[in-house]
Each structure stands twice: as structure tokens, then as C-alpha cells.
C-alpha positions in Angstrom: 47.8 -89.1 -15.2 45.7 -90.8 -12.6 43.6 -93.5 -13.9 40.9 -91.7 -12.2 41.7 -88.5 -14.6 42.6 -91.0 -17.9 39.0 -93.1 -17.4 36.9 -90.0 -16.8 33.6 -90.4 -18.3 30.1 -88.8 -18.8 28.7 -89.9 -15.7 25.2 -88.3 -16.7 25.7 -90.7 -19.8 27.1 -93.8 -17.8 24.2 -93.7 -15.5 21.6 -93.3 -17.7 23.2 -96.7 -20.1 23.3 -98.7 -16.5 19.6 -97.9 -15.5 18.4 -98.4 -19.0 20.5 -102.1 -19.3 18.9 -103.0 -16.0 15.2 -101.9 -17.4 16.3 -104.2 -20.3 17.4 -107.2 -18.5 14.8 -107.5 -16.0 11.6 -109.5 -16.7 11.0 -111.0 -13.7 9.4 -109.8 -10.8 12.1 -107.9 -9.6 15.7 -108.1 -8.2 17.8 -109.0 -5.3 21.5 -108.6 -4.5 24.0 -108.8 -2.1 24.7 -105.3 -0.2 27.7 -105.7 1.8 28.5 -102.1 2.8 30.8 -101.7 0.1 31.2 -99.1 -2.9 30.4 -101.7 -5.6 27.2 -103.4 -4.3 26.0 -99.9 -2.9 26.4 -98.5 -6.5 24.1 -101.1 -7.9 21.6 -100.8 -5.1 21.2 -97.5 -6.1 21.2 -97.7 -9.8 18.4 -100.7 -9.8 16.4 -98.6 -7.5 16.5 -96.1 -10.3 16.0 -98.3 -13.0 13.5 -100.1 -11.1 11.8 -98.8 -8.4 12.1 -99.3 -4.3 9.5 -102.1 -4.3 11.2 -104.4 -6.9 14.5 -104.5 -5.4 15.3 -106.7 -2.2 18.4 -106.8 -0.5 20.9 -109.1 1.6 23.0 -108.3 4.0 25.3 -111.2 4.9 27.7 -110.9 7.6 30.2 -113.8 8.7 31.3 -113.3 12.3 35.2 -113.8 11.6 35.5 -111.4 8.4 32.6 -108.4 8.5 33.1 -105.9 10.4 29.9 -104.3 12.1 30.8 -100.9 10.3 29.9 -102.7 7.3 26.3 -104.5 8.5 25.8 -100.7 9.7 26.5 -98.9 6.3 24.4 -101.3 4.3 21.4 -101.4 6.7 21.7 -97.6 6.5 21.5 -97.3 2.5 19.1 -100.0 2.2 16.8 -97.7 4.7 17.7 -94.4 3.2 16.4 -96.1 -0.5 13.5 -97.6 1.4 14.6 -101.2 0.0 13.1 -104.5 1.4 16.1 -105.9 3.2 17.0 -108.7 5.0 20.4 -109.6 7.5 21.3 -113.0 7.4 24.1 -114.6 9.6 26.0 -116.7 6.8 28.6 -117.9 10.3 26.6 -121.4 11.2 25.8 -122.2 7.5 30.1 -121.6 6.5 31.1 -123.5 9.7 28.5 -126.3 9.0 30.2 -126.9 5.5 33.7 -127.1 6.6 32.6 -129.4 9.4 30.8 -131.4 7.0 33.9 -131.8 4.8 36.1 -133.3 7.7 38.7 -130.6 6.6 40.0 -127.5 7.2 41.4 -125.9 4.3 43.7 -122.9 4.2 42.0 -119.2 4.4 41.4 -118.8 0.5 39.1 -122.1 0.5 37.5 -121.2 3.5 36.9 -117.9 2.4 35.5 -119.0 -1.1 33.0 -121.3 1.2 31.7 -117.8 2.4 31.2 -116.4 -1.2 29.3 -119.5 -2.5 27.2 -119.6 0.4 26.0 -116.0 0.0 25.1 -116.6 -3.8 23.4 -120.1 -2.4 21.0 -117.8 -0.5 20.7 -114.9 -3.2 19.6 -118.0 -5.6 17.1 -119.0 -2.8 15.7 -115.9 -2.5 15.8 -115.2 -6.2 13.8 -118.6 -6.6 11.3 -118.2 -4.1 10.2 -114.6 -5.3 10.7 -114.6 -9.1 13.4 -112.5 -9.3 17.1 -112.4 -10.7 20.4 -111.8 -8.7 22.3 -109.0 -9.9 26.0 -109.1 -9.1 28.3 -106.3 -8.5 31.5 -107.0 -10.1 33.3 -104.5 -11.7 35.2 -104.9 -15.0 38.6 -104.9 -13.2 37.8 -107.8 -11.3 36.5 -109.2 -14.3 39.5 -108.9 -16.3 41.8 -110.3 -13.7 39.4 -112.9 -12.3 38.8 -111.5 -8.9 36.0 -113.3 -7.7 35.1 -116.9 -6.5 33.9 -118.6 -9.3 30.3 -119.7 -8.4 30.5 -117.2 -5.5 30.6 -113.9 -6.3 30.8 -114.7 -10.2 27.2 -116.5 -9.8 24.9 -114.1 -10.9 22.5 -113.3 -13.9 23.3 -109.8 -14.8 26.5 -107.6 -14.2 25.4 -103.4 -14.2 28.8 -102.6 -13.2 30.7 -105.2 -15.9 31.4 -102.1 -17.9 33.4 -100.2 -15.2 36.9 -100.0 -14.3 36.9 -99.9 -10.3 38.2 -96.1 -10.1 35.3 -95.4 -12.5 32.7 -97.0 -10.2 34.1 -94.8 -7.6 33.4 -91.9 -9.3 30.3 -93.0 -10.7 29.1 -93.7 -6.5 30.0 -89.9 -5.9 27.7 -88.8 -8.8 24.9 -90.5 -7.4 25.4 -89.7 -4.0 26.3 -92.6 -2.6 27.6 -91.6 1.1 31.2 -90.6 1.0 32.4 -93.1 4.0 31.0 -96.1 1.5 33.0 -94.4 -1.7 36.1 -94.0 0.5 36.1 -97.3 1.8 39.0 -99.9 0.8 37.8 -102.4 -1.3 37.2 -106.0 0.4 35.8 -109.4 -0.2 35.7 -110.0 3.4 36.6 -113.6 2.7 39.0 -113.5 6.2 39.6 -111.1 8.8 41.7 -108.1 7.7 41.4 -109.1 4.2 41.9 -105.6 1.6 41.8 -106.2 -1.9 45.0 -104.0 -2.9 46.7 -105.6 -0.3 45.7 -109.3 -1.6 46.5 -107.7 -5.2 49.8 -106.1 -4.4 48.8 -102.5 -5.9 46.3 -100.1 -5.8 43.4 -100.1 -8.3 44.5 -96.6 -9.5 48.0 -98.4 -10.8 45.9 -101.8 -12.1 43.3 -100.1 -13.6 45.5 -98.3 -15.8 47.6 -101.4 -16.7 44.5 -102.9 -17.7 43.5 -100.0 -19.8 46.6 -100.1 -21.4 46.4 -103.6 -22.2 42.4 -104.1 -22.7 41.1 -101.4 -24.0 44.5 -100.2 -26.4 46.0 -103.8 -27.2 49.2 -102.8 -25.4 51.4 -105.5 -24.7 53.7 -105.8 -21.8 56.5 -104.3 -23.1 54.5 -101.5 -24.4 53.1 -100.9 -21.1 56.3 -101.0 -19.1 57.4 -98.0 -21.7 54.5 -96.4 -21.2 53.9 -96.8 -17.3 57.6 -96.6 -16.8 60.0 -100.2 -16.1 59.7 -99.8 -12.4 56.1 -100.9 -12.6 57.3 -103.8 -14.6 56.7 -106.2 -11.7 52.7 -105.0 -11.2 52.4 -105.4 -15.2 53.6 -108.7 -15.4 51.5 -109.9 -12.5 48.3 -108.2 -13.8 49.1 -110.1 -17.4 49.7 -113.4 -15.0 46.1 -113.2 -13.6 44.6 -112.7 -16.7 45.8 -115.1 -18.1 45.1 -117.9 -15.2 41.8 -116.6 -14.6 40.6 -116.3 -17.9 38.3 -119.9 -17.2 36.5 -118.1 -14.7 34.6 -115.9 -17.6 33.9 -119.0 -19.8 31.6 -121.7 -19.7 33.2 -125.0 -18.7 34.3 -127.0 -21.6 32.1 -129.7 -22.8 33.5 -132.9 -24.2 32.5 -133.8 -27.8 31.1 -137.6 -28.4 32.0 -138.0 -32.1 30.2 -140.3 -34.7 32.4 -143.1 -34.1 30.4 -144.2 -30.8 27.4 -144.4 -32.5 26.3 -148.0 -32.2 25.4 -149.6 -35.7 22.1 -151.2 -36.5 
């Protein structure tokens, strides 16, 4: 059975629960979100409008010259106009280049890509501070569990409406709420370098990954048990996911704090 079938939800209920969550959590003037033209951010934008009304939603479209296809920008603008929300297009190319030049070093594509994600986060919080808004993230449960996000980049948000849904569930919810098919079917990508594709970087489809995550995170199955259920031929992917969960667990935690004992106190 495919993950989309195994993880099927009542999407009327899911939509209502997420909208209620947004209403409950947003006490500020409104929200600001990064609108990339992908399925996650598009779904968050639509649900935010449903929950808060179009006047309380601001979208930032933040392309970077080397890694953002023009079609993504066009899809984001088209959706923003359809929703009737205010949007601002801010090209981050020069800002990213400025950071790289200031450092005096050129890192690998991952290091440089993370600068792009953190530049977008900086702009989102700048606008949030200026306008009394909070930052809504578009990370889903698949990404959160394996740490597939940039720490203090796209992980730097105030609320995560899609954090309880796997990627395959987000796509189904997107269909349910009327996201254009060209966005629903678009291959997921953080757009951190030219030609970047999430499934290529992860080495497996979200269908496969979500099934593994469901068996581990929801049902508590071990690597061996998952391999028995899905087949030993998928063991390499199972082990890869387990390593990612372990190695990236720090991304979901606050930084460790050094505790100062009573021995450090000065006696008087």
C-alpha cells in the first residue's frame, strides 16, 4: 500500500484543525510567510487566509538568481494575486553574495545554500518586527523528523501549521483546498543550489520515506521490524532515514545551556 493511502486523513477535519490552530496561535496583527511557489508554502498561505482573512496575511517572495526558477516566482505571484493577499518580491541575490564576500571564503554548495535560507529568515523576521506580525513556517512532519531544513533558516519560525502532516498528506490536503495542480505536482525543492531536488538529495521518494517514518515515529517499529514489513530490499533507505533522525535531532531542540553549580558562588 502506498503512503498516500496508508496515511489518508479526513481532510475536511484536518483543514479545520489547522485553521483553528492558526486562529488560536496568532495574537499579533497578522502573519508573514515565505511564498516559494511550492506545495508547502502555498498550502500554508491558503490556510492562513482561511483562518485570518486576506488582510492579515503578507507573503514574501524571495528568489535567488542562481537557484530559483522563474516559474516558481510566477506561480507564487499568481497564487498571491488569486488569494488577494499583499505580497512583496525581494531578490536576495545581492544580499547572499554580500555575506559570502564579507566572509572572505567560498564554502561548498550546502554551506552557501544555508546562507540563502538564513537570509530569507532574516527578511521574514525583519518584516514581522516592522509590522507587528509573526512568522509562519511551512515545514512538514517529514522534514522535521529527519531534520531536512536549515537550522535558523527555514527552521526559524514562530508556528508550524503543517508540522503534524507528512509530505504525502500535505499534497493531498493541497488538492483538497484547491491549490493549482501544477503546484501540487511540482517536485519539492528548497532551491538552495541550481537544479536542487529534495528527493534526489534524500535518495528516495517521499512516498517511501513517509512510510518508513510512519512505521518508526507513529508505530514505534525498529529498523529490523520496518525492514520485515517493507522488505529487506529497502533496508538501505530505512537505515539512511534512521541516521538522519539521530544526526539531526539537535535541530528540534533548544541549545544546551551550561549550568553553574553552587561551587562557583563567592563566599562572603
